[in-house]
N, C-alpha and C positions, 0 to 999 in steps of 0.2 A: 892183718886185715882179713876180714872175713869173705869167703866167696860166696857165701849166701846167707841172708838174715831173714828170717821168718817173723813179722809182726804185722798185727792188726789184719789177718786174712789176706796178706800178701806175702810174696816171695822177692826179694831185692837181691839182684846178683850183682857183683863187683863186674867191673869191667874185664872181660875175658879176652885173651890172645891165645893164639896157637901156634904151633910148628908149620912149616912148609915152605916150600920153594918160592911160593907166589900167593897173591890174592885169593885166588880160587881155592887153593890146599889150604891155606890159612882159615879161611871161613868154613870150610867143611870140617875141619879139625875143632874151631870155635863152637859150631853148632852142635858137634858130637857132644863137647862137654857141656854145652847149655842144657841138652837133652838129660844128661846124668845128674847134674845138680838140681834141676827141677823134679826128676824124678825121686831123688833123694830128699826133695822137700815135700813130697806128695802132689806135685801137679804136673803139667805136661806143657809142650809148646802151644797147644790150642788156647790155652788160657794166659797167654802172653798179652799184656793190655799196652805195653809201651816197650821202645826199644831205642837205644842210641848206638851208633855207629860211627867211628871215626877211621877214616883212612889217611895214611901217610901222603898218598897222592890221588887225587880226585881219577885219574886216569884210571885208576882200578876199580871206579865204580861198577862198570859193566859186570866184570868178572866177579864181583862179590854179590851183586843184586840178582846173577843167575842163580847162584849156589842159594842165595837167601829165599828168592822165589820159590824154586823147587821144595825146598824146607817147611815153607809156612804151610799150615794145613789151609784148604780152600774154604774160604767164608771166616777165617779166623786172624786176619792179617790185622796186627796191631797198629797202633800210632807209631810213626817212625821218624827219625831225625838221622841225617849224615852228611858229616860234615868233614873236611881236611883239617888235619892237626898232626904236629910233630907228636909221635908215640913213644912210650919210655925206653925203647932200644931201637936200633935201624933196621935189626933184623925183623922186626913186626911191621906188618903193611895194613893189617885190621885190627880192631878191638870193637867189641860188641858188649853193651849192659842192657839187661831186660829186667822188667817189673812184670810179674804174673801174679795172678790172682791165685789163692790157694784152694 
């Protein structure tokens, strides 16, 4: 599995998960990782076009969303979907996948 694929002027990231005791910490960890992947691909969070977010429990929405809202640059909020889903491991509470312009 590739963490990032660059094609046709876009950067496609695979679903990113992170370490942390709760959804807030995991979201911060994931977004730091997304920043790194986008930087290596020659773009940044202001160029994100869409995001898909999966939560193991929708009760974590407010915690995740507070971190997300503080991270997204003003005026550059992408299209976004957020759903509840079983994740790959019980230790994960959040998974985020983004597509950005290059």
